[in-house]
C-alpha positions as a Python dict, from the first residue, in 0.01 Angstrom:
ca = {
    (1, 'M'): (0, 0, 0),
    (2, 'T'): (-92, -343, 110),
    (3, 'E'): (-366, -602, -54),
    (4, 'Q'): (-572, -566, 249),
    (5, 'N'): (-580, -154, 298),
    (6, 'T'): (-685, -211, -81),
    (7, 'R'): (-975, -432, 5),
    (8, 'L'): (-1050, -293, 267),
    (9, 'G'): (-1127, 64, 122),
    (10, 'I'): (-1303, -87, -128),
    (11, 'L'): (-1518, -187, 93),
    (12, 'M'): (-1603, 92, 283),
    (13, 'M'): (-1634, 261, -29),
    (14, 'I'): (-1865, -9, -112),
    (15, 'T'): (-2026, 111, 206),
    (16, 'T'): (-2083, 433, 140),
    (17, 'T'): (-2248, 452, -214),
    (18, 'F'): (-2505, 258, -41),
    (19, 'I'): (-2515, 507, 248),
    (20, 'F'): (-2607, 758, 17),
    (21, 'A'): (-2841, 620, -162),
    (22, 'V'): (-2991, 530, 115),
    (23, 'Q'): (-2935, 957, 194),
    (24, 'D'): (-3080, 1021, -183),
    (25, 'G'): (-3407, 795, -127),
    (26, 'I'): (-3462, 953, 215),
    (27, 'S'): (-3426, 1309, 56),
    (28, 'Q'): (-3625, 1232, -243),
    (29, 'H'): (-3938, 1135, -23),
    (30, 'L'): (-3866, 1440, 244),
    (31, 'A'): (-3829, 1640, -99),
    (32, 'R'): (-4179, 1550, -201),
    (33, 'E'): (-4363, 1658, 116),
    (34, 'Y'): (-4125, 1945, 210),
    (35, 'N'): (-3971, 2243, 47),
    (36, 'V'): (-3617, 2145, -67),
    (37, 'L'): (-3451, 2417, 86),
    (38, 'M'): (-3567, 2352, 447),
    (39, 'V'): (-3419, 1988, 375),
    (40, 'V'): (-3102, 2079, 261),
    (41, 'M'): (-3086, 2348, 597),
    (42, 'I'): (-3133, 2102, 830),
    (43, 'R'): (-2946, 1808, 710),
    (44, 'Y'): (-2637, 2100, 643),
    (45, 'W'): (-2698, 2162, 1033),
    (46, 'F'): (-2617, 1843, 1114),
    (47, 'F'): (-2303, 1768, 849),
    (48, 'A'): (-2195, 2118, 1043),
    (49, 'A'): (-2182, 1966, 1361),
    (50, 'F'): (-2040, 1683, 1250),
    (51, 'V'): (-1752, 1852, 1118),
    (52, 'I'): (-1691, 2064, 1344),
    (53, 'T'): (-1688, 1775, 1630),
    (54, 'I'): (-1432, 1577, 1393),
    (55, 'S'): (-1196, 1935, 1332),
    (56, 'S'): (-1200, 1980, 1660),
    (57, 'R'): (-1053, 1683, 1740),
    (58, 'H'): (-751, 1689, 1479),
    (59, 'E'): (-450, 1772, 1544),
    (60, 'G'): (-446, 2185, 1582),
    (61, 'G'): (-786, 2197, 1720),
    (62, 'L'): (-1061, 2420, 1504),
    (63, 'R'): (-804, 2702, 1474),
    (64, 'K'): (-573, 2486, 1325),
    (65, 'T'): (-810, 2318, 1070),
    (66, 'A'): (-983, 2636, 1013),
    (67, 'R'): (-652, 2845, 854),
    (68, 'T'): (-708, 2894, 449),
    (69, 'K'): (-472, 3049, 247),
    (70, 'Q'): (-779, 3053, -6),
    (71, 'P'): (-1062, 3157, 210),
    (72, 'F'): (-1287, 3252, -129),
    (73, 'L'): (-1234, 2945, -319),
    (74, 'Q'): (-1290, 2757, 22),
    (75, 'A'): (-1603, 2940, 40),
    (76, 'F'): (-1713, 2948, -313),
    (77, 'R'): (-1626, 2613, -349),
    (78, 'A'): (-1884, 2517, -47),
    (79, 'T'): (-2140, 2717, -160),
    (80, 'L'): (-2134, 2566, -489),
    (81, 'L'): (-2198, 2179, -292),
    (82, 'V'): (-2435, 2288, -152),
    (83, 'A'): (-2597, 2452, -450),
    (84, 'E'): (-2524, 2124, -645),
    (85, 'I'): (-2706, 1895, -305),
    (86, 'C'): (-3018, 2166, -335),
    (87, 'V'): (-3034, 2100, -753),
    (88, 'M'): (-3001, 1677, -719),
    (89, 'V'): (-3244, 1654, -472),
    (90, 'L'): (-3495, 1877, -691),
    (91, 'A'): (-3402, 1621, -955),
    (92, 'F'): (-3492, 1325, -750),
    (93, 'T'): (-3855, 1494, -714),
    (94, 'Y'): (-3900, 1587, -1130),
    (95, 'L'): (-3688, 1212, -1278),
    (96, 'G'): (-3673, 1002, -993),
    (97, 'L'): (-3363, 796, -815),
    (98, 'V'): (-3322, 604, -1150),
    (99, 'E'): (-3309, 890, -1385),
    (100, 'S'): (-3124, 1124, -1224),
    (101, 'H'): (-2871, 906, -1103),
    (102, 'A'): (-2787, 764, -1459),
    (103, 'I'): (-2700, 1143, -1567),
    (104, 'F'): (-2544, 1222, -1301),
    (105, 'A'): (-2305, 931, -1354),
    (106, 'A'): (-2106, 1165, -1584),
    (107, 'Y'): (-1972, 1387, -1402),
    (108, 'P'): (-1596, 1186, -1387),
    (109, 'L'): (-1599, 1235, -1791),
    (110, 'L'): (-1739, 1618, -1678),
    (111, 'I'): (-1425, 1661, -1466),
    (112, 'A'): (-1223, 1526, -1715),
    (113, 'A'): (-1298, 1741, -1981),
    (114, 'L'): (-1231, 2060, -1758),
    (115, 'S'): (-940, 1949, -1630),
    (116, 'G'): (-788, 2107, -1915),
    (117, 'P'): (-889, 2472, -1829),
    (118, 'V'): (-963, 2472, -1475),
    (119, 'L'): (-622, 2274, -1362),
    (120, 'G'): (-442, 2322, -1725),
    (121, 'E'): (-410, 1912, -1689),
    (122, 'S'): (-321, 1738, -1987),
    (123, 'V'): (-669, 1521, -2106),
    (124, 'G'): (-523, 1252, -2394),
    (125, 'W'): (-746, 1167, -2714),
    (126, 'R'): (-821, 834, -2564),
    (127, 'R'): (-1031, 1008, -2278),
    (128, 'W'): (-1146, 1301, -2546),
    (129, 'I'): (-1294, 948, -2673),
    (130, 'A'): (-1443, 834, -2409),
    (131, 'I'): (-1551, 1162, -2317),
    (132, 'A'): (-1785, 1201, -2632),
    (133, 'I'): (-1942, 795, -2603),
    (134, 'G'): (-2003, 961, -2204),
    (135, 'F'): (-2152, 1189, -2422),
    (136, 'I'): (-2389, 1035, -2623),
    (137, 'G'): (-2500, 799, -2369),
    (138, 'V'): (-2651, 1106, -2179),
    (139, 'V'): (-2786, 1207, -2513),
    (140, 'I'): (-2977, 877, -2515),
    (141, 'I'): (-3097, 900, -2175),
    (142, 'L'): (-3235, 1276, -2302),
    (143, 'Q'): (-3403, 1181, -2589),
    (144, 'P'): (-3391, 1490, -2802),
    (145, 'G'): (-3593, 1525, -3073),
    (146, 'F'): (-3750, 1201, -3028),
    (147, 'G'): (-4107, 1404, -2867),
    (148, 'V'): (-4035, 1268, -2502),
    (149, 'F'): (-3751, 1450, -2401),
    (150, 'K'): (-3826, 1643, -2056),
    (151, 'P'): (-3706, 1940, -1999),
    (152, 'Q'): (-3693, 1860, -1600),
    (153, 'A'): (-3344, 1629, -1716),
    (154, 'I'): (-3157, 1943, -1748),
    (155, 'I'): (-3174, 1931, -1422),
    (156, 'A'): (-2982, 1622, -1333),
    (157, 'V'): (-2725, 1769, -1616),
    (158, 'A'): (-2672, 2088, -1383),
    (159, 'S'): (-2596, 1907, -1100),
    (160, 'A'): (-2328, 1684, -1271),
    (161, 'L'): (-2181, 1974, -1395),
    (162, 'M'): (-2185, 2180, -1048),
    (163, 'F'): (-2049, 1874, -849),
    (164, 'A'): (-1749, 1860, -1108),
    (165, 'L'): (-1653, 2207, -1067),
    (166, 'Y'): (-1679, 2122, -749),
    (167, 'S'): (-1399, 1871, -728),
    (168, 'L'): (-1218, 2013, -976),
    (169, 'L'): (-1142, 2346, -727),
    (170, 'T'): (-1166, 2047, -446),
    (171, 'R'): (-822, 1928, -629),
    (172, 'F'): (-720, 2301, -666),
    (173, 'A'): (-769, 2353, -309),
    (174, 'A'): (-573, 2116, -185),
    (175, 'R'): (-248, 2236, -332),
    (176, 'K'): (-270, 2508, -17),
    (177, 'D'): (-497, 2338, 211),
    (178, 'S'): (-524, 1977, 393),
    (179, 'A'): (-817, 1797, 334),
    (180, 'M'): (-925, 1826, 677),
    (181, 'T'): (-962, 2210, 589),
    (182, 'S'): (-1105, 2162, 245),
    (183, 'F'): (-1393, 1921, 491),
    (184, 'F'): (-1396, 2228, 749),
    (185, 'W'): (-1512, 2499, 520),
    (186, 'T'): (-1731, 2254, 331),
    (187, 'G'): (-1948, 2199, 626),
    (188, 'T'): (-1961, 2496, 807),
    (189, 'V'): (-1973, 2801, 538),
    (190, 'G'): (-2264, 2570, 324),
    (191, 'A'): (-2454, 2507, 678),
    (192, 'V'): (-2457, 2879, 674),
    (193, 'V'): (-2510, 2939, 317),
    (194, 'I'): (-2841, 2707, 309),
    (195, 'T'): (-2978, 2848, 636),
    (196, 'C'): (-2972, 3257, 512),
    (197, 'L'): (-3214, 3030, 226),
    (198, 'G'): (-3389, 2767, 444),
    (199, 'L'): (-3532, 2937, 688),
    (200, 'W'): (-3782, 3139, 463),
    (201, 'F'): (-3896, 2834, 372),
    (202, 'W'): (-3916, 2709, 698),
    (203, 'E'): (-4283, 2461, 756),
    (204, 'P'): (-4400, 2223, 1017),
    (205, 'M'): (-4309, 1850, 969),
    (206, 'T'): (-4510, 1535, 1075),
    (207, 'G'): (-4372, 1338, 1393),
    (208, 'N'): (-4267, 1055, 1101),
    (209, 'D'): (-4097, 1258, 872),
    (210, 'W'): (-3904, 1400, 1166),
    (211, 'A'): (-3815, 1008, 1270),
    (212, 'W'): (-3689, 1013, 834),
    (213, 'M'): (-3551, 1351, 901),
    (214, 'V'): (-3287, 1233, 1181),
    (215, 'I'): (-3218, 907, 991),
    (216, 'L'): (-3144, 1172, 673),
    (217, 'C'): (-2870, 1364, 905),
    (218, 'I'): (-2721, 1001, 1044),
    (219, 'T'): (-2677, 887, 709),
    (220, 'G'): (-2504, 1216, 590),
    (221, 'A'): (-2249, 1205, 853),
    (222, 'A'): (-2165, 815, 820),
    (223, 'G'): (-2078, 824, 481),
    (224, 'H'): (-1890, 1134, 499),
    (225, 'F'): (-1702, 895, 765),
    (226, 'T'): (-1697, 624, 609),
    (227, 'L'): (-1566, 847, 265),
    (228, 'I'): (-1266, 953, 472),
    (229, 'K'): (-1181, 616, 597),
    (230, 'C'): (-1208, 500, 231),
    (231, 'Y'): (-933, 723, 158),
    (232, 'E'): (-739, 694, 432),
    (233, 'V'): (-629, 323, 352),
    (234, 'A'): (-662, 309, 8),
    (235, 'E'): (-541, 462, -337),
    (236, 'A'): (-829, 727, -472),
    (237, 'S'): (-803, 507, -785),
    (238, 'A'): (-758, 195, -661),
    (239, 'V'): (-1128, 212, -480),
    (240, 'Q'): (-1298, 527, -750),
    (241, 'P'): (-1442, 275, -995),
    (242, 'F'): (-1643, 145, -753),
    (243, 'A'): (-1818, 533, -673),
    (244, 'Y'): (-2058, 397, -938),
    (245, 'L'): (-2239, 154, -705),
    (246, 'Q'): (-2390, 477, -584),
    (247, 'L'): (-2644, 463, -900),
    (248, 'V'): (-2681, 53, -881),
    (249, 'F'): (-2832, 89, -498),
    (250, 'A'): (-3060, 406, -525),
    (251, 'S'): (-3167, 291, -870),
    (252, 'A'): (-3256, -69, -653),
    (253, 'I'): (-3438, 153, -410),
    (254, 'G'): (-3571, 390, -695),
    (255, 'I'): (-3758, 50, -786),
    (256, 'S'): (-3856, -121, -493),
    (257, 'V'): (-3938, 194, -262),
    (258, 'F'): (-4079, 427, -568),
    (259, 'S'): (-4220, 198, -806),
    (260, 'E'): (-3987, 326, -1075),
    (261, 'K'): (-3941, 195, -1391),
    (262, 'I'): (-3590, 150, -1598),
    (263, 'Q'): (-3633, 250, -1975),
    (264, 'A'): (-3476, 98, -2209),
    (265, 'N'): (-3290, 457, -2338),
    (266, 'V'): (-3193, 532, -1935),
    (267, 'A'): (-3030, 195, -1916),
    (268, 'F'): (-2856, 191, -2230),
    (269, 'G'): (-2743, 520, -2180),
    (270, 'G'): (-2669, 453, -1847),
    (271, 'A'): (-2433, 160, -1943),
    (272, 'L'): (-2291, 397, -2196),
    (273, 'I'): (-2103, 619, -1946),
    (274, 'V'): (-2073, 433, -1688),
    (275, 'A'): (-1825, 220, -1909),
    (276, 'A'): (-1677, 554, -1983),
    (277, 'G'): (-1670, 717, -1677),
    (278, 'L'): (-1454, 331, -1562),
    (279, 'F'): (-1228, 392, -1904),
    (280, 'T'): (-1125, 742, -1792),
    (281, 'L'): (-1026, 621, -1459),
    (282, 'W'): (-850, 359, -1595),
    (283, 'R'): (-651, 601, -1811),
    (284, 'Q'): (-584, 881, -1556),
    (285, 'R'): (-477, 574, -1332),
    (286, 'R'): (-231, 484, -1598),
    (287, 'T'): (-77, 784, -1644),
    (288, 'E'): (-11, 877, -1303),
    (289, 'V'): (175, 492, -1262),
}
């Protein structure tokens, strides 16, 4: 891996986090006006078309890309992701971008904690301490017992847990299937599942909101494209720490566009979570060297 490729990978990851942050901002806007399931459904239609287009150009075409030895696992993880996206967008409408992303930043810690029971991986005591510190950060954000606890915050916690499980199942699926096969199942099955639900909540959209929906779909495809390119040119361990910049970008959008405020407990708790997550990634990288 050359230094130039690593630098390019870092740049692609930063670009990806910015695109996804913009996507989250648009999702929050649309979900406040329309049903979450409908918004995610339309977004997934474009995503599925993007996945099919990419897969058809891949070596072997659609038939080879779609072939899997573990269809039930692939279908489950695809369903889990679309459910997680719905839950996260719902969290945006209740908590805003700042608080939702501060809590969601704990997902790498949840991945580390669940990697043992799900994948049989070993987690050392240093990483368990980091996980505990990250959990303290989540508790600081939630503030239970101080009379200001928001029950809606559990939505963001659930989203982080669901995404952590999805990530682990994706790693498990990678033992038998290629990344492109998993990508294909994620987009197509997810689109079918959300369509079965979202069509029941269809409602007319204004012309301006259709424009925002088009931008949402484009950013979704663009974000996945830059993420794919990122992992093509650089090792995941080298670029993953920069994924935390999505918290920074999303918070900036929340503050500047939606007039959100950063509470002291959210800032401190989020800093603990990010620090613990970065330490966990660093320890994982050292054990893999």
